[in-house]
N, C-alpha and C positions, 0 to 999 in steps of 0.2 A: 628301707624295705619294711613292708608290713605283711606278715604271714597270718592268714586267717584259717582256723581249723574249726570246722563245724562237727559237733558230735551230738549224740542223743543223751539227754540228761540222765544221769545215774548209770550210764552204760560203762563209764570209766571211773576208777577210783581217783581220789585226790592225788595219790602218788603217781598213777599213770599219767594224769594230765600234767603233773610237774615234769615228768620225763619227756613228754611231748614238747612242752615249752622249752626244755633244755636242749633237745636233740634235733628238732625240726629245722632250726636255722642252720644247722651244720651243712646241709646240702647247698644252701644259698651261699654261705660263707666259703665253702670249698670252691665254688665256681666263680664267685664275684670278688673274693678276697677277704682276708681277716680284718681289714680296716672297717668293714661294715658290721662286725660283731657288736660293737657298742651302740649302734643305732638301728639294729634290727629288732622290730617289735613282733610279738606273737600274741594273738588274741584267740582265745577259745570261746566259741559261741555254742551254747547248749540249747538244743531244740527239745521241746517236751516229748516224752516217750509217746509214740503213736502219731505224732504230727509230722513225721518224716516217712515218706513212702517210696517204695521201689516197685516199679511195674504195677502201680495202682494198689499195692498192698502195704498197709501201715507197718512200720518197723518199730519195734519196742526195744527198750533197754535190755530186757531179758533175751530177746532174739540176738542182739549184738553180742552179749556175753556168751550165749550158746555158740555162736559162730566162732568167736575167739577161742573157745574151749574145744573146737573141732567137732562139735555136735552137728548133726544134719538138721537143718532148719527148713521146713517145708513152707 
């Protein structure tokens, strides 16, 4: 299995990305079996800040950080 995670560059710390790499496969392994643990790949793809948009509005690393902090982002 290959799990691809797309994030905005600089929105997540190295430590956060390491935790994503370690924990995201858990759902797949839980449902498909522990034997897949050693052959499950995780790739994190980083998209430049502002090159990702939702509803036609560019999303920045700062906006993602604000959302994660519970701040209201307009």
